[in-house]
N, C-alpha and C positions, 0 to 999 in steps of 0.2 A: 121149353124145354124135356126132352126125354126122359124115363124114368131110368133108367141106366146112365145116366149125363152123371152121376152125382152117388156114388159107394156110400149107404149110413148106416150103424150100427149102433142097436141101441143102448142104451148105457144104464136103463132097471136093470140092479140083481134079484133075483125073484130071489134071493134072503134079505131082499129088505135092507131099506137106508142104513148109512152110516152114520150115526149120530159125532159129531165135534166136528163134521163137514174136514176130515185132514183131507190134505195133503198127496196120502200117499196108499189111497184105498178109493178103494170105483172105477168104474173106465171114465178115459179123461175124454173128455171135451173139454172146447175153450173155456177158461178159467172157469170150470160145471158145468157150462150152462148148460138149458137143453135141446135136444135136439130140434131141428126145424123142418116143416115142411111146405111146401108155399101156400095151404092153406091159412098158413097160419101171419097173423100181422105183428114185423118187431121193428123194435126202434133201428138193429144191427145185423147185420147175420154174416156168422164169419166165414168162409169155407178155404179150402184147401183145395190146391195143385200142385200134385206129388211130382211132377215131371222135369228130368235132367239134360235130358238128349239136346239139349242146348250147349252145358257146357264143353266151352275149351280145352278146361287143366282140368284141374280134381274135381271127379264127381263125387256128387252125396247131395243134392239137397233136395233130390225125391224125397230125400225121407224127413225134412224140414218142416212139415206140420204138423207127424208127429210129433215132434222133438217142441217143438215152440208148444202144442199141445199138451205136453206133459209137465213145460215147465210153466206155464202158467196155470197148473193146477195148485201152485203154493201162493196165490190168492183165494182157495177155499175156505182157508183158517173160521171167516169171517161170515156167514149168513150172505143169499144176493141182494136182501134187502138192507145191510148195514157194512157193504164193502165200497168204491174208496175211497180211501181222503190221503187226499195227496196234504203231506206236512211242509211242506215246500213253499205251497203256496195258499198254506194252513185255508182249505175249504173242499168237501164231498167232492165228487167226478159219477158222472153216469147212475146219481140216485133217479128212481122210479123210469130208469131208459129198461126198456127190454128189447133182451140182446138170446141170439141162440145162433148154432151150429148146424151149420146146414151138415158136414159131414167134407169128400173130398170131392172134386171133381174122376169121375172114370178113365183114366188112361189108356192106350190099348196103343201098346209099345212097338216102337219105329212109327207108326201112324202117323206124320206132321199135324196133317190137314184135319183128320178126326177130330183127333186133340186140341187141337186149335179150335173148332168150329163147335165141340163141348163144351170148353174153358166158356169161350161167349154166350153160348147158349146158358148156360148156368148163369150163371155171373145177370145173365139181360132178365129173366127170373126173380131175383132178388129184384134189379128197380125196380119191373114189376107191379113185385107185394110194396113197394114202396118203402123200402128200407135200404140202409150202406150196407155194400157189401168191403167188409174187412177183410185181402185176403193174403193165403201163409201161399208160398211157393217156395220148393222150388229156385228152379234157376229164374236167371231175368227176361228169359228169354216169356214170359207167359203176360208177362202186364203188357203186351204188345194186342197180344185178341182180347185179355180182360177188359181195355180201355176201349176194345170195338164195342163192347158190348152200350161204350156210353155214348155212341156217337149222335143219338138224336140228343143232346142235354149240351150246348157249350159252356169251358172248360176247359179254366189253365192246367198246363200239368207241370208236377216242380218231380224233380232227379234226383233224390240221394246218393249219391256213385261214390266212389273214387276214379269209376271210371266217366267217359261221355257215350260209353255205347250208341255208337255211330258209323261203328262198322262195319264194313262186308268180312269180316273173315273166309279165306280161300272161295272168296266168293258167293258164299251166304249170308242169307238176309234175312234168317229166323235163327241164329243164336241168341249166349247172352249179355254181345257183345255187339247188340240190334236195334234196340227197341226204340230207343229215340229217332235213328234213322226211317222208320217203321214207323212210326206215333206222325212224324213229317210229312214222309212222303205220301199221305195216305187226310194227310190236310184234319187231323182228325179233333188236336188241342188251335184253342186259343191261341198258348205263348206256351214257349220251351224257357223255364229256369231249371239248372243243371249247379246242382250245388257242393261242397264238398271234392271234386277234380285237384286227385296234386301225383304226383312220383312221375315213372320212368315209361310209363306202358302203357301213355295213352298214344299216339295218333297225332303227331305237331300237323301233320293236312288236315286229317276230319276235325280240332279245334279247329281251325279257322275256318273250313266249311259249314260250320251248326253255326259260329260265329258272323256267318252271312247268310244265313237262314237266314238271322233275328234271332237266335238262340242265346240266352243270356246266362252267360257262364259264369260261377262264385266258385276259384279253390276254395281251396280249404286253410291254405292262407292265412288268405282276404275274410271266411270268416273269423277265423279264429282275432284275427286283429279289428274285426267289429265286434263282437263280441264284450275284446276288456277294453274296448272304448268305454263299457257302463251304458251308452246312454239307452231309456225304456223304448223309443223309436229307431232303435239300428236295424233293422231288416224293414220297417215301415218300406221305405224307397222298392226293394222289388218288388213288391208285388201290390199288380189294379184289384178293383172287387169283381167278383164275376166265382163261378164256381170254381171250382180246383179239387184235383185228383193226385192222390198225393202216390210217388211209390218208391221204397227203403231199401234200396240194394244195402245187407248187412256190413256188406265192404267198406261203406261212412266208415264208421268208426275204425279206430284206432285198433292195430293187431290185439292190443293187448287188451282191451274190453272184450273184442268180435272174433278170437280167432278162429272159430268155427266155419270158411269159407275157400271155399277153392281162387283168389285170385285175392290174398292182400297184402295190404303195403303202408311201410314205413309213415308215419306224420300223421295217422287217422284224426277224429276230432272223439266227442264224446256222450253221452249223453244231454250233458244240458241243450251245450251247441241245439244242438236235432228239438229238443224239447223249447229253446227258447225260437224258433225257424217256427215252428207248430203253434203256437204261440201270435208268432206275427201274422200267418195263414190266418188265421181265427179274427182278425180285428179287421180284416179285410175284403174277409170271403166267406165263402161256405165249403164245408171238402165234403163231396157227395158220393168218395171212393179211396181205397187205399190198399194198397199191400208191405207185407215183406217177402223179402225172394236169398234167396242165396246163400240161407241158414244150411252148414251141410254135419251135420253131425257128426259124421262117421271118419271129421277131424279137428272138434270143439275140444276143448279139455275137462279130462275128469268129471266136474264139478257141473257143466254144460252153461257155461254162463253166456255161452253166447247164446243162447235155447233160450233162458232168461232174459238176456237183453233186445233179445225180439217179441218175450210177452209182451215186456213191456212197453217197449215203443208200439203194439199194436194196439195197446190201453190211452196211449198216449192219444194216439189217433183218434181212435175212439170219441176220447172224451171230445177231443176238436171240432167233432163231427155234430156231435149230439149234445154239445153242454157251450147251447149259447157267450162269446165271448167276455167274463162280467157279470157273467150269471147264473152261474153254477152255484147250489145251496149252499150257503154258509157254508164253516161245520160250528157243532158246535155242544 
């Protein structure tokens, strides 16, 4: 990685630390975690990719990393050694884990190849340090250069999205509607599973082509029906053993939960369904990287509910990556 691939700002105030860990004070890193340099050891490192030139409808996801970081400061009431308690599962998560924020990839407008190369190098640097990359987009086109950094690691790719993203829009293969096709064409993943497909904006030809290539597609309706069945192993047949990269397009969720995205589609899922799938993955494999993309604060509601949901989803996937299933410290 080159020194100018990532833009980092100091979070240290010349006036000293703010007592009480109030979420509205200080400079926002992800969940208030310290800044990272490549010489430091960490279990997970957050990296922003503020790029949205692959957008084909409403722009604004270049502001996603900043919005998600701001929202994540909500989780800083408690000190870093006394969070996070998962009330749903009666356990602590991410205890004893070292988490840091690497800032953002330095994006140069209208320079696609340079931006993609910088993104791949930045993620590769995190991997070389031994940390799990936690990526904040940006539009979904960033996932392709991110995943390129994993090419030496065999992995299964899981794509949470209302769209299959197997399209060439106006002949371009580098839009937010194309990452699955690019990953497939370059043979980067052992398998590809798309979860949450729905609505009227998918191409029937693209879906048929993806299935012909061996991509497993689980629609939003099927995910919902599986969860209603209340089977503790309801997703166990989807995931083989191995390493996993998870990519979450925030439009996987229903617009009532995630209005702040460029291409919303009615009939989406909610956080419990997403969490169930992440937990199912951890029972079968190891999460080695993940991203949240397509958060556009320009079209979010006044409470920034979409950014808050994205921050929570990052923590869910981070716990899935770092807290081995069933072994996280119990509540005390």
